N, C-alpha and C positions, 0 to 999 in steps of 0.2 A: 455793166453793173456801171452805171456814169459817177453817182457817189463816191468819191476818193477818201482812198482805208486813211485813218487814222496811221500818224508810226508808231505811238503806243498805244493800248485800250490794257483799260482792266477789265476780265471776266472772274464775276461773281458766281463760281461756280459751284448748283446743285450735283446731287448724284445719277448717273447717270452716263450714258455714253457721250449724250448730247453736248454738255461741256466741251472735251477733246473735238468732238468731229467739226466744231464751231469753232476751236482755237488750230486745230488743221485747215480751218479754210480760210480766216483770216489771213494766216503766216501769209497762204498761197493767192490772194490776194493784197499784198503787201503790207500787211502788221510790220512794222519790225521787231515790236517790244508788244511782249504781253503779260502785265503784271497778275497774277492769280488770285486773292479767296479764296480759301477751302473752307468746308467744314470737318469737321471730327466729326468722323462715324456717317459720314452723308459721303462725301466728294470720294471716286475712285481715286488713287493715289498717282496713278497712269499718268491724269493729267499733269504733275511734275518732270516730263519729258516734252510738253510744250510752253512750259511757262519761265520767262525770264526771270519771274522773279514770284517767289511760292509763299503766300502767307498762310501758316493755317490757326484758323480761329473758332471757338466754337457757336453754334449756333442763341442769337439772339444777345453776342458781342458788337451791340451798334458801335459802342464807343471807337470800340478797338478798330471794326472793318472805317468807319470813319477818320479814326487817325491816319491808317494806314495811308489811304486815298487820299486823302487832302496832303504829304508828303511823299508819293509817288512820281508827282509829274505828268500824271495821265488827264484829260480834261474831255473822256467819254466814257460809260462802262457799260456793261453790258449782262443782263443777267441769262444764267443760261445752265437749264438741270430744277431739278421736282426738288424741296426737303419732303420727308416726310410728315406725312400732316400731322399728327397725333403730336407732333415735335413741338406743336405753339401750346398743349398744354403742360411735356416737358421738361420745353427746356428753360434754365434757369434764365434768363434776361436783366442786362442789366439796368444800371439807372436809366440810362438814354433810354433804353429800350422799353423799357419799365412805362415813361414819360410818353413816347409815339403810341402804346397800345392802350393807354388811361386817353389818350383824348380821340380813341376810336369808339364811335359809338357804335358801329357795324365793322369785326372783323371776317378778313375772309381775303385771300389771293391781292385783286383791286384797293382795296381799303390801305393792305397791309406794304402792298409792293408799294403803293403810288405813295406811304407819307414816307417809306425809306428813301424814293429819288426824289420829294423832296428836300430831303436831306443831306442828298447827294452834289443838288444844285443849292444849297446855302453854300456849300464849299467852292461850288466852283465847276463841278460833273456832271457833264449834260447824259442823262440815261437814255441809252440810246435804241430801238425797239431790236427784241430777241430772235425776229427773224434775217437781222441784218446778218450776210455774211451767209446764210443759210437759204438764197432765193432758189437756189437747184431741187433742192430738198423739201419745196412747195409745187406737188404736183398740179399740173394744168387738168382743165374736166375734161372727164374719160376714162373707161375701163382700166384700169391697171394690171390687171393678171389679164392671165389666158381664156378666161370663164368669165362672162363678163351677169353680173347675177339675172335670173329669173325674174318672170312680171309675176311671182309671188312676192318675192325678195325685193322688188322696186317699188309694188306699196307699200310693206312696210318700211325704206330706204322711208319713200313722201311721208309715211305716217312719222316717223323719228324724228326726222328733219323740225317736221314742227312741233311739238316738243323738246328735244331737244332747240331750240331760239328760242322759246318762250322761258324754258328754268336755264336754264344757262343768264338770257337775261333780268334774271331773278337771283344772279350769283349763286342757284343750287352746284349748279356741278353739269357738265358739259358734255356727257357720252346721257345716250337711252336703249336700251336691249330690250326688243320686240322679237316676238313669236306673232304672224299668224292674226295682226291688227292686236294683241293686246300688250301691252308693256307691261314688261316684267320686271322693268328698275331704269333708277333714275339718281347717275349719279353726284350722289353728294358729299361729305366732309369726306370721307373713304378714298378716294378718286379711280381712276378711271377699270384700276385689273380688275379690282377691288368688286367694285358697280357687272364689271360685266361674267364674277365668279358666282354674283349673287343673284344677275338673273339667271345665266346658263344653268344652276343647278335647280331655278322655278321652272324656266324650259327643256333641262328633259335631251338639249340638241335640238339644232335645228336653227339656232336664234339669231340676228338680224340683231348689230352692232350699229352704230351711231355715233360719232364724234364731230363735232364740230368749233365754230368761236362762235363767241357771245356775240347780238348785235354789240356795236359802236367799243366791241372792245380793246383797249388796249392792249397794244403790239408789243409795247415793253418787257410784257412778262407775262406766263401763265398762259402762252400760245397753246393748240392742239400741239400735240405730238404722238408720233406711233413708233413700235420701233421691232424687233423682234422678240422685245417682253411679250408684247402684243400682241405677235402671234400666239405665244406660245401659252397666254391666257386664251384665246382662242378654239387650239386646240383643244384643249385638255377643255373647254365649255362646250366644246364641239359646233362652234358657230361658224355659218353658213357662208354670210356673207359682212364686209365692214363698209360701209359709205364715209367717209371724209369731207368734211368742206374746198374744196378747188381752191390754190394760192392762198390758204388761210391755215394748211394743214404741214405742220414738220413731218419729213417722213425719215427719220434716221438708217441707216444703212438702206440705203433704197432698193439696190439692185436685190443684196441678201432678204430681206422680207421682201419683195415680189417673190423669187425660186420657192420662199418656205412656204406662201400662199399657194403658187402652183404646188410644192408637191403636195400637200393636203384639200386640194378643190375647193377653196374657199373665193370668193370672187369678192377683189376690193375697185371701190369706186373713187371720184371723186368728183368733187359734184357743184357747181356754183349756183347759188342763190341770185334768182334773178331782181324779186320781190314778194316779200309776206305781209301777208292780209295783219291789221291790227287787228282779227275778229279775234284775240286766242283763245278768249274768254268760250269761244264756239268750236274749242280744238281746232282753229288757226287753218283753216282751208287755205291749201297755196291758193295766191293768183298767179303766179308765174315760176315754172322751177325747170331751169336749162341741165339737163342730166348731161350733157355734152356727148354722147355717144347714144344722136337723135335715132327715132326709129321710124323709118317711114309712112310719115301720116298716121303713126302713133305717139302718144306718151303717157305712160303711168296712170293707171285710171287713180281718183283720191280715193283711200279706202275706207270703208267704214269708221264713225264715231271710235275715240278709245273705248281699250273694257281696261277693266284690270284684273289684276290678279285675282281681285277677291273675285267680282264677276265672273272668274272660271276656275272657282271652288276654291283656289286657292291663296292662302292667305300667306303676305310677303310675310308677313309682320312676325306669322308664328313659323315663317319658317329660314328667317334668317338669320 
């Protein structure tokens, strides 16, 4: 990596192991001082072992966050880890956050975290990509597990990539669950794991999961992340394959994730999208798809036009 590590870094830490792993990596790459903003009821308290300064606040206390960072002496900040989606409706925002939300016509990760980034910039703090210090956790194209996807799974993966790119571009979600050409679930506000469970319930096992970054993704926040919790959900739903976008997805505890997937017989593959047709309204046929694990003289064929759960006689709305 050519970019020099900052001496001091602010880490705005959500839930899960991601903030902890990022803090460890940042220290290993030369960051001397980490100021952590942690959220009560969300952030793992273990983050304290990796913080030079630790400040606990409630979700929605934007003014407090800005005041702390303005006096911290840091010039760069990174966001890592998620916040429980429903907190958008349950949190008690301060006046600063109320004003920020009131100025947004659309509220999603892009608009909310982008607006917070603008507020940080006003006090002289640059919000850097959430992938910083995590480059080694972002896989290159290719099969990551001992088992590569079957031909049928490749067909579902290609369909899922098409749909996921379309929905993520509309800020709907990053994840799609497919089985034999049928779209079972598209991630919405509930988050990846809940979407997988929903699709798995409809498919009754044998489902394929696809997770991507959106086109023109702002890499400062909401980067696709998978980890051991993802594998646990795949096991529960009896999923058989998972495809993620190469070099744009973070795999936390990568060796443990691959080991667990191998034990379950789940295929995990990182796929690089070279070019996507603009004909999304016509089921977005791929013009080119680099699979990273080329097969001699053969690439997965485009699957049939997406069916819905209703086409299969199972209404997703009835079973949600």
